[in-house]
Backbone as CSV, one residue per row, in Angstrom:
resi,resn,N_x,N_y,N_z,CA_x,CA_y,CA_z,C_x,C_y,C_z
1,UNK,113.790,-29.888,77.753,112.660,-29.161,78.329,111.991,-28.294,77.298
2,UNK,112.862,-27.668,76.443,112.294,-26.814,75.388,111.437,-27.624,74.449
3,UNK,111.860,-28.821,74.100,111.084,-29.677,73.186,109.786,-30.118,73.828
4,UNK,109.797,-30.373,75.124,108.582,-30.804,75.822,107.581,-29.682,75.888
5,UNK,108.151,-28.424,76.163,107.249,-27.274,76.222,106.624,-27.011,74.874
6,UNK,107.360,-27.181,73.795,106.806,-26.969,72.443,105.737,-27.980,72.131
7,UNK,105.906,-29.194,72.557,104.910,-30.237,72.298,103.636,-29.973,73.063
8,UNK,103.747,-29.440,74.282,102.558,-29.159,75.080,101.784,-28.001,74.512
9,UNK,102.510,-26.947,74.042,101.836,-25.744,73.528,101.385,-25.888,72.073
10,UNK,101.766,-26.949,71.432,101.364,-27.134,70.008,99.867,-27.440,69.904
11,UNK,99.243,-27.080,68.726,97.797,-27.352,68.487,97.557,-28.844,68.391
12,UNK,96.568,-29.340,69.101,96.336,-30.797,69.077,95.824,-31.273,67.712
13,UNK,96.188,-32.403,67.352,95.735,-33.018,66.086,94.576,-33.968,66.386
14,UNK,93.333,-33.627,65.926,92.184,-34.499,66.272,92.282,-35.835,65.565
15,UNK,91.785,-36.815,66.217,91.761,-38.147,65.624,90.339,-38.475,65.187
16,UNK,90.134,-39.027,64.051,88.827,-39.371,63.479,88.599,-40.859,63.623
17,UNK,87.453,-41.175,64.227,87.106,-42.578,64.409,85.923,-42.915,63.511
18,UNK,86.070,-43.821,62.634,85.000,-44.229,61.711,84.041,-45.196,62.404
19,UNK,82.715,-44.841,62.356,81.699,-45.670,62.995,80.788,-46.248,61.908
20,UNK,80.580,-47.482,61.870,79.678,-48.169,60.921,78.524,-48.800,61.719
21,UNK,77.375,-48.048,61.862,76.272,-48.597,62.682,75.604,-49.790,62.009
22,UNK,75.083,-50.656,62.804,74.372,-51.830,62.279,73.003,-51.399,61.727
23,UNK,72.505,-51.972,60.615,71.187,-51.596,60.051,70.052,-51.929,61.020
24,UNK,69.042,-51.023,61.020,67.888,-51.198,61.904,66.771,-51.911,61.144
25,UNK,66.194,-52.920,61.700,65.115,-53.696,61.077,63.780,-53.000,61.377
26,UNK,63.198,-52.333,60.349,61.921,-51.627,60.498,60.728,-52.459,60.051
27,UNK,60.918,-53.654,59.656,59.803,-54.493,59.200,58.935,-54.909,60.393
28,UNK,57.650,-55.127,60.108,56.704,-55.530,61.154,56.498,-57.034,61.036
29,UNK,56.690,-57.737,62.115,56.511,-59.199,62.051,55.105,-59.573,61.598
30,UNK,55.017,-60.733,60.985,53.721,-61.217,60.491,52.712,-61.387,61.628
31,UNK,53.160,-61.792,62.757,52.269,-61.977,63.900,51.618,-60.669,64.332
32,UNK,52.424,-59.575,64.263,51.871,-58.273,64.655,50.817,-57.831,63.652
33,UNK,51.096,-58.033,62.349,50.109,-57.675,61.330,48.813,-58.458,61.528
34,UNK,48.919,-59.722,61.844,47.726,-60.533,62.065,46.913,-59.986,63.225
35,UNK,47.612,-59.515,64.287,46.895,-58.941,65.422,46.219,-57.626,65.045
36,UNK,46.901,-56.808,64.217,46.301,-55.541,63.787,45.048,-55.777,62.946
37,UNK,45.071,-56.799,62.112,43.921,-57.079,61.248,42.695,-57.510,62.038
38,UNK,42.926,-58.040,63.208,41.778,-58.514,63.998,41.377,-57.539,65.089
39,UNK,42.205,-56.521,65.333,41.869,-55.537,66.368,40.728,-54.651,65.879
40,UNK,39.790,-54.354,66.745,38.676,-53.477,66.427,39.034,-52.028,66.722
41,UNK,38.529,-51.147,65.867,38.778,-49.720,66.047,37.772,-49.175,67.045
42,UNK,38.244,-48.473,68.015,37.337,-47.903,69.017,36.768,-46.591,68.483
43,UNK,35.483,-46.586,68.209,34.809,-45.382,67.698,33.593,-45.100,68.566
44,UNK,33.764,-44.669,69.779,32.607,-44.491,70.678,31.675,-43.370,70.262
45,UNK,32.206,-42.360,69.538,31.354,-41.213,69.189,30.899,-41.239,67.743
46,UNK,31.258,-42.243,66.980,30.897,-42.316,65.564,30.054,-43.563,65.325
47,UNK,29.073,-43.423,64.447,28.207,-44.552,64.096,28.306,-44.775,62.599
48,UNK,28.939,-45.864,62.235,29.126,-46.171,60.822,28.049,-47.107,60.286
49,UNK,27.059,-47.437,61.093,26.081,-48.439,60.670,25.294,-47.981,59.458
50,UNK,25.047,-46.656,59.356,24.250,-46.169,58.228,25.002,-46.260,56.919
51,UNK,26.338,-46.417,56.994,27.122,-46.475,55.766,27.252,-47.884,55.215
52,UNK,26.827,-48.869,55.990,27.027,-50.248,55.533,26.229,-50.546,54.281
53,UNK,25.025,-49.933,54.154,24.197,-50.197,52.976,24.597,-49.336,51.793
54,UNK,25.486,-48.360,52.015,25.910,-47.483,50.926,27.293,-47.848,50.413
55,UNK,27.842,-48.957,50.875,29.164,-49.346,50.413,30.276,-48.694,51.197
56,UNK,30.010,-48.107,52.375,31.022,-47.442,53.172,31.595,-48.344,54.226
57,UNK,32.004,-47.746,55.349,32.645,-48.496,56.422,31.574,-49.117,57.300
58,UNK,31.599,-50.410,57.547,30.578,-51.043,58.384,30.773,-50.695,59.846
59,UNK,29.777,-51.024,60.661,29.896,-50.788,62.098,30.914,-51.757,62.695
60,UNK,31.567,-51.304,63.819,32.611,-52.080,64.489,33.672,-52.555,63.496
61,UNK,34.290,-51.626,62.766,35.236,-52.063,61.723,36.577,-52.472,62.307
62,UNK,37.294,-53.273,61.561,38.674,-53.592,61.873,39.558,-52.768,60.949
63,UNK,40.856,-52.778,61.233,41.782,-52.064,60.353,41.736,-52.633,58.935
64,UNK,41.526,-53.920,58.827,41.434,-54.536,57.509,40.185,-54.061,56.777
65,UNK,39.070,-53.897,57.522,37.842,-53.404,56.895,38.024,-51.996,56.369
66,UNK,38.691,-51.149,57.166,38.910,-49.766,56.747,39.803,-49.716,55.520
67,UNK,40.811,-50.586,55.469,41.737,-50.576,54.342,41.059,-50.992,53.048
68,UNK,40.077,-51.885,53.165,39.433,-52.406,51.948,38.105,-51.734,51.657
69,UNK,37.666,-50.788,52.512,36.359,-50.156,52.317,36.395,-49.249,51.093
70,UNK,35.281,-49.165,50.415,35.141,-48.290,49.249,34.257,-47.110,49.605
71,UNK,34.440,-46.034,48.908,33.637,-44.833,49.163,32.187,-45.080,48.776
72,UNK,31.251,-44.462,49.484,29.831,-44.638,49.139,29.547,-44.160,47.719
73,UNK,28.724,-44.912,47.024,28.355,-44.530,45.664,27.248,-43.490,45.697
74,UNK,27.272,-42.585,44.744,26.249,-41.546,44.663,24.975,-42.140,44.075
75,UNK,23.851,-42.070,44.804,22.609,-42.649,44.266,22.162,-41.905,43.027
76,UNK,21.580,-42.639,42.087,21.064,-42.036,40.870,19.677,-41.474,41.117
77,UNK,19.367,-40.403,40.454,18.074,-39.748,40.576,17.206,-40.166,39.401
78,UNK,16.055,-40.745,39.689,15.116,-41.180,38.662,13.839,-40.360,38.757
79,UNK,13.499,-39.679,37.671,12.308,-38.842,37.663,11.082,-39.710,37.418
80,UNK,10.132,-39.673,38.357,8.910,-40.454,38.231,7.738,-39.546,37.878
81,UNK,7.678,-38.405,38.533,6.570,-37.499,38.307,7.009,-36.358,37.401
82,UNK,6.076,-35.841,36.614,6.415,-34.785,35.675,5.226,-33.875,35.460
83,UNK,5.511,-32.557,35.405,4.524,-31.559,35.047,4.801,-31.122,33.615
84,UNK,3.763,-30.962,32.835,3.945,-30.520,31.462,2.863,-29.504,31.118
85,UNK,3.235,-28.347,30.580,2.249,-27.347,30.188,1.664,-27.669,28.815
86,UNK,0.463,-27.169,28.554,-0.194,-27.361,27.257,-0.696,-26.005,26.754
87,UNK,-0.709,-25.859,25.443,-1.211,-24.644,24.810,-1.753,-25.008,23.428
88,UNK,-2.913,-24.486,23.106,-3.493,-24.748,21.787,-4.538,-23.688,21.473
89,UNK,-4.832,-23.537,20.190,-5.886,-22.652,19.699,-6.805,-23.490,18.828
90,UNK,-8.087,-23.494,19.132,-9.021,-24.298,18.356,-10.087,-23.404,17.719
91,UNK,-10.888,-24.014,16.870,-11.975,-23.287,16.221,-11.598,-22.593,14.942
92,UNK,-10.349,-22.703,14.499,-9.912,-22.042,13.269,-10.227,-22.928,12.071
93,UNK,-10.787,-22.333,11.029,-11.057,-23.042,9.782,-9.743,-23.169,9.025
94,UNK,-9.080,-24.310,9.176,-7.760,-24.468,8.567,-7.819,-24.496,7.045
95,UNK,-8.949,-24.944,6.488,-9.069,-24.962,5.029,-9.213,-23.563,4.462
96,UNK,-9.914,-22.693,5.188,-10.123,-21.314,4.738,-10.087,-20.410,5.961
97,UNK,-8.887,-20.001,6.397,-8.789,-19.187,7.611,-9.619,-17.911,7.562
98,UNK,-9.803,-17.338,6.362,-10.569,-16.098,6.266,-12.039,-16.318,6.622
99,UNK,-12.516,-17.540,6.490,-13.918,-17.843,6.790,-14.118,-18.316,8.223
100,UNK,-13.100,-18.196,9.061,-13.207,-18.636,10.449,-14.222,-17.802,11.216
101,UNK,-15.081,-18.466,11.961,-16.038,-17.798,12.833,-15.337,-17.453,14.142
102,UNK,-15.166,-16.163,14.407,-14.403,-15.745,15.574,-15.052,-16.203,16.867
103,UNK,-16.370,-16.400,16.858,-17.047,-16.852,18.077,-16.722,-18.302,18.417
104,UNK,-16.180,-19.048,17.457,-15.827,-20.452,17.701,-14.365,-20.625,18.095
105,UNK,-13.584,-19.559,18.036,-12.153,-19.644,18.321,-11.928,-19.548,19.827
106,UNK,-11.061,-20.385,20.322,-10.717,-20.365,21.735,-9.240,-20.624,21.946
107,UNK,-8.696,-20.050,22.997,-7.300,-20.250,23.378,-7.279,-21.123,24.634
108,UNK,-6.516,-22.216,24.587,-6.496,-23.202,25.668,-5.132,-23.204,26.354
109,UNK,-5.163,-23.099,27.657,-3.962,-23.181,28.477,-4.181,-24.239,29.552
110,UNK,-3.133,-24.970,29.881,-3.296,-25.998,30.901,-1.973,-26.540,31.391
111,UNK,-2.064,-27.392,32.396,-0.898,-28.078,32.933,-1.322,-29.492,33.307
112,UNK,-0.482,-30.463,32.990,-0.755,-31.870,33.269,0.283,-32.405,34.246
113,UNK,-0.168,-33.282,35.110,0.718,-33.956,36.057,0.571,-35.456,35.869
114,UNK,1.687,-36.133,35.649,1.671,-37.575,35.441,2.555,-38.239,36.494
115,UNK,1.958,-39.098,37.301,2.701,-39.802,38.332,2.640,-41.299,38.138
116,UNK,3.203,-42.028,39.098,3.220,-43.488,38.996,1.814,-44.061,39.061
117,UNK,0.984,-43.553,39.958,-0.391,-44.047,40.096,-1.423,-42.930,40.008
118,UNK,-0.982,-41.682,40.060,-1.898,-40.541,40.070,-1.613,-39.644,38.886
119,UNK,-2.663,-39.142,38.253,-2.524,-38.148,37.195,-3.579,-37.074,37.398
120,UNK,-3.243,-35.872,36.967,-4.154,-34.751,37.158,-3.903,-33.717,36.068
121,UNK,-4.906,-32.903,35.811,-4.769,-31.840,34.828,-5.684,-30.684,35.198
122,UNK,-5.293,-29.503,34.790,-6.075,-28.293,34.985,-5.967,-27.474,33.711
123,UNK,-7.113,-27.112,33.136,-7.107,-26.409,31.857,-8.120,-25.276,31.883
124,UNK,-7.821,-24.238,31.120,-8.720,-23.093,30.976,-8.851,-22.771,29.494
125,UNK,-10.081,-22.447,29.068,-10.334,-22.071,27.680,-10.902,-20.655,27.648
126,UNK,-10.288,-19.788,26.866,-10.732,-18.411,26.725,-11.374,-18.229,25.351
127,UNK,-12.656,-17.909,25.339,-13.330,-17.585,24.095,-13.085,-16.138,23.723
128,UNK,-13.025,-15.848,22.421,-12.673,-14.508,21.969,-13.887,-13.627,21.715
129,UNK,-14.973,-14.175,21.217,-16.156,-13.374,20.908,-17.417,-14.179,21.193
130,UNK,-18.118,-13.837,22.299,-17.740,-12.833,23.308,-16.629,-13.349,24.217
131,UNK,-15.980,-12.446,24.913,-14.920,-12.852,25.829,-15.498,-13.709,26.944
132,UNK,-14.941,-14.873,27.129,-15.436,-15.800,28.141,-14.310,-16.724,28.571
133,UNK,-14.549,-17.417,29.658,-13.545,-18.360,30.170,-14.243,-19.562,30.780
134,UNK,-13.682,-20.737,30.534,-14.170,-21.993,31.108,-12.993,-22.725,31.737
135,UNK,-13.268,-23.465,32.798,-12.218,-24.165,33.530,-12.593,-25.633,33.659
136,UNK,-11.616,-26.497,33.455,-11.810,-27.945,33.579,-10.674,-28.537,34.419
137,UNK,-11.033,-29.366,35.357,-10.035,-30.044,36.172,-10.301,-31.534,36.224
138,UNK,-9.248,-32.336,36.204,-9.377,-33.788,36.239,-8.376,-34.364,37.228
139,UNK,-8.812,-35.430,37.898,-7.940,-36.149,38.824,-8.206,-37.636,38.661
140,UNK,-7.155,-38.407,38.451,-7.307,-39.840,38.227,-6.343,-40.662,39.061
141,UNK,-6.767,-41.867,39.381,-5.941,-42.801,40.145,-6.091,-44.190,39.547
142,UNK,-4.993,-44.888,39.402,-5.010,-46.263,38.907,-3.997,-47.070,39.707
143,UNK,-4.461,-48.133,40.364,-3.586,-48.969,41.185,-2.619,-49.742,40.307
144,UNK,-1.429,-49.997,40.835,-0.442,-50.773,40.085,-0.928,-52.196,39.836
145,UNK,-1.572,-52.771,40.844,-2.081,-54.139,40.742,-3.522,-54.145,41.224
146,UNK,-4.417,-54.734,40.436,-5.823,-54.824,40.830,-5.990,-55.890,41.913
147,UNK,-6.600,-55.502,43.011,-6.780,-56.411,44.135,-8.252,-56.460,44.518
148,UNK,-8.769,-57.631,44.870,-10.166,-57.734,45.321,-10.390,-56.941,46.602
149,UNK,-11.564,-56.310,46.681,-11.924,-55.582,47.878,-11.353,-54.193,47.986
150,UNK,-10.726,-53.675,46.939,-10.191,-52.327,46.996,-10.511,-51.573,45.710
151,UNK,-10.435,-50.265,45.798,-10.667,-49.429,44.616,-9.446,-49.534,43.701
152,UNK,-9.685,-49.998,42.494,-8.590,-50.159,41.543,-8.347,-48.902,40.723
153,UNK,-9.385,-48.105,40.512,-9.229,-46.882,39.727,-10.422,-45.978,39.950
154,UNK,-10.186,-44.675,39.833,-11.294,-43.732,39.799,-10.845,-42.464,39.082
155,UNK,-11.818,-41.799,38.472,-11.570,-40.566,37.740,-12.613,-39.532,38.145
156,UNK,-12.163,-38.336,38.461,-13.044,-37.241,38.850,-12.793,-36.071,37.917
157,UNK,-13.868,-35.566,37.303,-13.774,-34.422,36.404,-14.711,-33.321,36.894
158,UNK,-14.240,-32.079,36.860,-15.014,-30.920,37.263,-14.943,-29.873,36.165
159,UNK,-16.074,-29.274,35.816,-16.111,-28.236,34.792,-16.896,-27.037,35.327
160,UNK,-16.532,-25.856,34.873,-17.223,-24.631,35.261,-17.085,-23.611,34.145
161,UNK,-18.196,-22.967,33.770,-18.156,-21.929,32.752,-19.246,-22.112,31.709
162,UNK,-19.308,-21.247,30.725,-18.368,-20.126,30.542,-18.714,-18.934,31.427
163,UNK,-17.685,-18.238,31.878,-17.852,-17.014,32.657,-17.623,-15.806,31.747
164,UNK,-18.338,-14.734,32.024,-18.161,-13.516,31.251,-19.161,-13.336,30.134
165,UNK,-20.120,-14.261,29.992,-21.144,-14.135,28.960,-22.490,-13.819,29.617
166,UNK,-23.467,-13.487,28.755,-24.798,-13.168,29.274,-25.476,-14.406,29.843
167,UNK,-25.144,-15.590,29.321,-25.765,-16.823,29.802,-25.193,-17.206,31.159
168,UNK,-25.996,-17.909,31.951,-25.543,-18.353,33.267,-24.505,-19.454,33.108
169,UNK,-23.417,-19.401,33.852,-22.401,-20.456,33.745,-22.923,-21.788,34.283
170,UNK,-22.411,-22.854,33.730,-22.779,-24.207,34.146,-21.660,-24.813,34.984
171,UNK,-22.053,-25.768,35.825,-21.099,-26.485,36.659,-21.394,-27.981,36.529
172,UNK,-20.356,-28.750,36.323,-20.540,-30.190,36.153,-19.517,-30.994,36.916
173,UNK,-19.920,-32.195,37.328,-19.020,-33.110,38.035,-19.300,-34.526,37.569
174,UNK,-18.241,-35.269,37.270,-18.369,-36.654,36.824,-17.380,-37.517,37.606
175,UNK,-17.868,-38.631,38.133,-17.022,-39.541,38.905,-17.234,-40.964,38.416
176,UNK,-16.147,-41.646,38.070,-16.181,-43.048,37.665,-15.232,-43.830,38.561
177,UNK,-15.720,-44.956,39.093,-14.937,-45.754,40.027,-14.995,-47.224,39.638
178,UNK,-13.859,-47.920,39.801,-13.791,-49.350,39.544,-13.356,-50.050,40.833
179,UNK,-14.145,-51.033,41.256,-13.887,-51.756,42.500,-13.686,-53.231,42.203
180,UNK,-12.605,-53.812,42.712,-12.343,-55.235,42.529,-13.195,-56.079,43.465
181,UNK,-13.976,-57.011,42.903,-14.804,-57.905,43.710,-14.080,-59.214,43.986
182,UNK,-13.590,-59.849,42.929,-12.801,-61.070,43.038,-11.622,-60.941,42.093
183,UNK,-10.892,-62.044,41.917,-9.764,-62.013,40.996,-10.207,-61.838,39.546
184,UNK,-11.463,-62.170,39.254,-11.931,-62.119,37.864,-13.153,-61.213,37.694
185,UNK,-13.631,-60.607,38.755,-14.820,-59.762,38.672,-14.504,-58.367,39.198
186,UNK,-15.047,-57.360,38.538,-14.906,-55.985,38.993,-16.212,-55.238,38.770
187,UNK,-16.481,-54.281,39.650,-17.699,-53.486,39.606,-17.330,-52.045,39.282
188,UNK,-18.062,-51.435,38.355,-17.827,-50.044,37.989,-19.067,-49.224,38.307
189,UNK,-18.855,-48.056,38.888,-19.932,-47.143,39.260,-19.574,-45.763,38.744
190,UNK,-20.533,-45.112,38.109,-20.294,-43.779,37.587,-21.500,-42.885,37.767
191,UNK,-21.248,-41.593,37.950,-22.326,-40.630,38.068,-21.885,-39.302,37.487
192,UNK,-22.832,-38.565,36.932,-22.561,-37.264,36.343,-23.690,-36.318,36.710
193,UNK,-23.357,-35.106,37.180,-24.334,-34.122,37.614,-24.010,-32.770,36.990
194,UNK,-25.059,-32.033,36.596,-24.887,-30.718,35.992,-25.778,-29.695,36.709
195,UNK,-25.222,-28.501,36.912,-25.927,-27.428,37.613,-25.729,-26.122,36.843
196,UNK,-26.560,-25.123,37.155,-26.315,-23.762,36.720,-26.715,-22.815,37.842
197,UNK,-26.320,-21.559,37.705,-26.540,-20.595,38.781,-27.974,-20.080,38.840
198,UNK,-28.781,-20.342,37.814,-30.156,-19.847,37.784,-31.121,-20.875,38.364
199,UNK,-31.067,-22.112,37.837,-32.018,-23.145,38.236,-31.457,-24.145,39.236
200,UNK,-30.167,-24.074,39.500,-29.560,-25.075,40.370,-29.338,-26.372,39.614
201,UNK,-29.816,-27.484,40.158,-29.630,-28.776,39.496,-30.384,-28.824,38.173
202,UNK,-29.699,-29.302,37.109,-30.306,-29.409,35.782,-30.600,-30.855,35.425
203,UNK,-29.574,-31.685,35.339,-29.756,-33.080,34.968,-28.552,-33.887,35.416
204,UNK,-28.668,-35.208,35.284,-27.578,-36.088,35.667,-27.803,-37.492,35.160
205,UNK,-26.878,-38.361,35.442,-26.976,-39.758,35.030,-26.192,-40.619,36.006
206,UNK,-26.519,-41.905,36.045,-25.823,-42.870,36.900,-25.640,-44.168,36.121
207,UNK,-24.505,-44.798,36.297,-24.162,-46.020,35.574,-23.628,-47.062,36.539
208,UNK,-24.031,-48.316,36.328,-23.554,-49.438,37.127,-23.184,-50.576,36.184
209,UNK,-21.972,-51.118,36.322,-21.517,-52.161,35.411,-20.760,-53.257,36.116
210,UNK,-20.735,-54.427,35.500,-20.014,-55.581,36.023,-19.186,-56.199,34.906
211,UNK,-17.915,-56.471,35.189,-16.998,-57.083,34.228,-16.516,-58.417,34.786
212,UNK,-16.481,-59.433,33.926,-16.044,-60.765,34.339,-15.051,-61.305,33.318
213,UNK,-13.932,-61.828,33.825,-12.920,-62.453,32.966,-13.153,-63.962,32.952
214,UNK,-13.588,-64.471,31.801,-13.794,-65.914,31.676,-12.468,-66.650,31.556
215,UNK,-11.490,-66.006,30.961,-10.154,-66.573,30.815,-9.193,-65.419,30.586
216,UNK,-7.950,-65.756,30.312,-6.969,-64.704,30.053,-7.285,-63.943,28.772
217,UNK,-7.999,-64.574,27.843,-8.261,-63.956,26.545,-9.715,-63.553,26.334
218,UNK,-10.624,-64.045,27.169,-12.047,-63.783,26.964,-12.635,-63.088,28.187
219,UNK,-13.300,-61.954,27.948,-13.943,-61.206,29.031,-15.291,-60.699,28.554
220,UNK,-16.186,-60.476,29.509,-17.507,-59.965,29.188,-17.927,-58.893,30.176
221,UNK,-18.898,-58.090,29.769,-19.364,-57.025,30.642,-20.844,-56.775,30.407
222,UNK,-21.466,-56.178,31.405,-22.867,-55.766,31.313,-23.030,-54.538,32.183
223,UNK,-23.722,-53.536,31.696,-23.925,-52.324,32.472,-25.258,-51.685,32.120
224,UNK,-25.773,-50.938,33.055,-27.018,-50.214,32.870,-26.857,-48.774,33.294
225,UNK,-27.653,-47.904,32.694,-27.576,-46.491,33.033,-28.967,-45.885,33.079
226,UNK,-29.107,-44.819,33.851,-30.363,-44.110,33.980,-30.076,-42.615,33.975
227,UNK,-30.895,-41.865,33.235,-30.772,-40.419,33.199,-31.934,-39.772,33.918
228,UNK,-31.725,-38.608,34.507,-32.775,-37.959,35.278,-32.560,-36.451,35.271
229,UNK,-33.639,-35.715,35.569,-33.579,-34.270,35.730,-34.502,-33.865,36.869
230,UNK,-34.876,-32.602,36.917,-35.713,-32.132,38.022,-37.118,-32.718,37.996
231,UNK,-37.545,-33.233,36.846,-38.885,-33.811,36.733,-38.895,-35.321,36.906
232,UNK,-37.736,-35.944,37.103,-37.685,-37.384,37.299,-36.789,-38.070,36.282
233,UNK,-37.034,-39.365,36.053,-36.221,-40.171,35.138,-36.529,-39.784,33.691
234,UNK,-35.478,-39.622,32.908,-35.644,-39.260,31.499,-35.418,-40.439,30.565
235,UNK,-34.506,-41.312,30.880,-34.212,-42.459,30.014,-33.549,-43.564,30.807
236,UNK,-33.685,-44.793,30.282,-33.071,-45.979,30.879,-32.394,-46.756,29.755
237,UNK,-31.180,-47.211,29.988,-30.451,-47.927,28.951,-29.603,-49.036,29.518
238,UNK,-29.109,-49.885,28.641,-28.246,-50.989,29.043,-27.319,-51.384,27.914
239,UNK,-26.259,-52.076,28.259,-25.271,-52.511,27.267,-24.596,-53.773,27.754
240,UNK,-24.258,-54.659,26.831,-23.534,-55.881,27.153,-22.592,-56.204,26.010
241,UNK,-21.564,-56.973,26.307,-20.606,-57.291,25.265,-19.611,-58.352,25.689
242,UNK,-18.931,-58.908,24.697,-17.862,-59.885,24.881,-16.627,-59.410,24.137
243,UNK,-15.475,-59.673,24.699,-14.225,-59.308,24.048,-13.260,-60.474,24.045
244,UNK,-12.707,-60.774,22.891,-11.758,-61.870,22.729,-10.446,-61.308,22.215
245,UNK,-9.371,-61.602,22.925,-8.038,-61.151,22.530,-7.249,-62.326,21.993
246,UNK,-6.675,-62.120,20.823,-5.856,-63.153,20.204,-4.395,-62.790,20.238
247,UNK,-3.610,-63.470,19.429,-2.180,-63.219,19.374,-1.882,-62.039,18.458
248,UNK,-0.736,-61.415,18.702,-0.262,-60.311,17.870,-1.240,-59.145,17.841
249,UNK,-1.963,-58.917,18.946,-2.836,-57.766,19.024,-4.186,-57.923,18.364
250,UNK,-4.503,-59.063,17.813,-5.806,-59.277,17.184,-6.880,-59.377,18.254
251,UNK,-8.062,-58.818,17.983,-9.161,-58.853,18.945,-10.489,-58.901,18.208
252,UNK,-11.485,-59.443,18.903,-12.835,-59.553,18.361,-13.812,-59.165,19.468
253,UNK,-14.752,-58.271,19.146,-15.695,-57.805,20.141,-17.129,-57.840,19.652
254,UNK,-18.037,-58.221,20.535,-19.471,-58.232,20.258,-20.146,-57.265,21.228
255,UNK,-20.977,-56.357,20.697,-21.602,-55.338,21.518,-23.076,-55.212,21.173
256,UNK,-23.893,-55.058,22.215,-25.309,-54.786,22.031,-25.780,-53.802,23.081
257,UNK,-26.502,-52.779,22.660,-26.986,-51.778,23.605,-28.382,-51.306,23.216
258,UNK,-29.106,-50.801,24.198,-30.446,-50.281,23.967,-30.744,-49.142,24.908
259,UNK,-31.647,-48.249,24.494,-32.016,-47.090,25.309,-33.511,-46.802,25.150
260,UNK,-34.178,-46.572,26.251,-35.607,-46.291,26.255,-35.840,-44.889,26.803
261,UNK,-36.492,-44.037,25.999,-36.815,-42.674,26.393,-38.150,-42.696,27.137
262,UNK,-38.114,-42.380,28.414,-39.320,-42.449,29.236,-40.330,-41.390,28.822
263,UNK,-39.873,-40.238,28.398,-40.787,-39.144,28.064,-41.527,-39.392,26.755
264,UNK,-40.857,-39.915,25.763,-41.485,-40.101,24.451,-41.901,-41.540,24.184
265,UNK,-41.353,-42.481,24.923,-41.653,-43.880,24.687,-40.856,-44.491,23.557
266,UNK,-39.898,-43.785,23.002,-39.090,-44.300,21.895,-37.991,-45.224,22.427
267,UNK,-37.702,-46.258,21.627,-36.636,-47.207,21.962,-35.639,-47.228,20.816
268,UNK,-34.378,-47.142,21.150,-33.311,-47.246,20.161,-32.354,-48.335,20.612
269,UNK,-31.785,-49.029,19.628,-30.865,-50.110,19.960,-29.745,-50.215,18.949
270,UNK,-28.741,-50.996,19.309,-27.572,-51.180,18.436,-26.964,-52.539,18.743
271,UNK,-26.534,-53.211,17.715,-25.788,-54.461,17.843,-24.698,-54.463,16.794
272,UNK,-23.495,-54.831,17.180,-22.399,-54.786,16.221,-21.254,-55.711,16.589
273,UNK,-20.377,-55.889,15.615,-19.189,-56.719,15.757,-17.971,-55.855,15.418
274,UNK,-16.957,-55.958,16.229,-15.728,-55.196,16.011,-14.544,-56.156,15.959
275,UNK,-13.755,-56.037,14.935,-12.600,-56.922,14.783,-11.356,-56.104,14.437
276,UNK,-10.257,-56.439,15.079,-8.972,-55.796,14.812,-7.922,-56.860,14.508
277,UNK,-7.178,-56.635,13.441,-6.151,-57.590,13.045,-4.883,-56.836,12.654
278,UNK,-3.777,-57.523,12.736,-2.497,-56.994,12.293,-1.922,-57.899,11.209
279,UNK,-1.420,-57.292,10.167,-0.853,-58.057,9.060,0.616,-57.728,8.892
């Protein structure tokens, strides 16, 4: 009995059981992967359509599309238009600065704008003796491709001044336009008008011209002009010419022009040949 009581009251000896669990297969069957690749992602609140053209995630993507999608590329910035300031001093006798006439010296400030089809400039000239200022503005347009029935180019120039002198300031406007008639013909129209604050209109001129391309290398033109003032027509003139373009920049031109002064009855003319070659 004593031995039994000792065995019951003794501290139990724990038994250790070794367990070796079977490995768990975490691989995904090929069939499941195939189903995932074809399943569409539900994106009811997101629109990926705008990213398709940027190299991003297309609309209605699959998991495979998302896995292979590339980040959108950053677009490059290309400068087309540019503003450039200008500064110059004119009227200085560079050969003998001490002999410079101060009344002929002027300081010029301006800004130019150059675009793909439009260009513009604004400039001011300050005279030193006497103190004066003149302003000039220009606006030009040139089409990328000349088309029949549309304006291919035009240039508008405006001038005003000088201001600050005893003389009345002048105002001028000049407009030149080129209009496409056919694939080989174009019409040019130009006009120039001058005014002052004392007499109003002073004088002006008008020009009309026609250009024809006989071939890719041969072109001809003819134009006429008339000048006028407050008393009527002052002069009438005309000009015609041919231009031939060769290889390597070589060109040959024939020009003839004449002008008749209505007031004096005098006639002046010119005929010449112009040739350019590269060696």
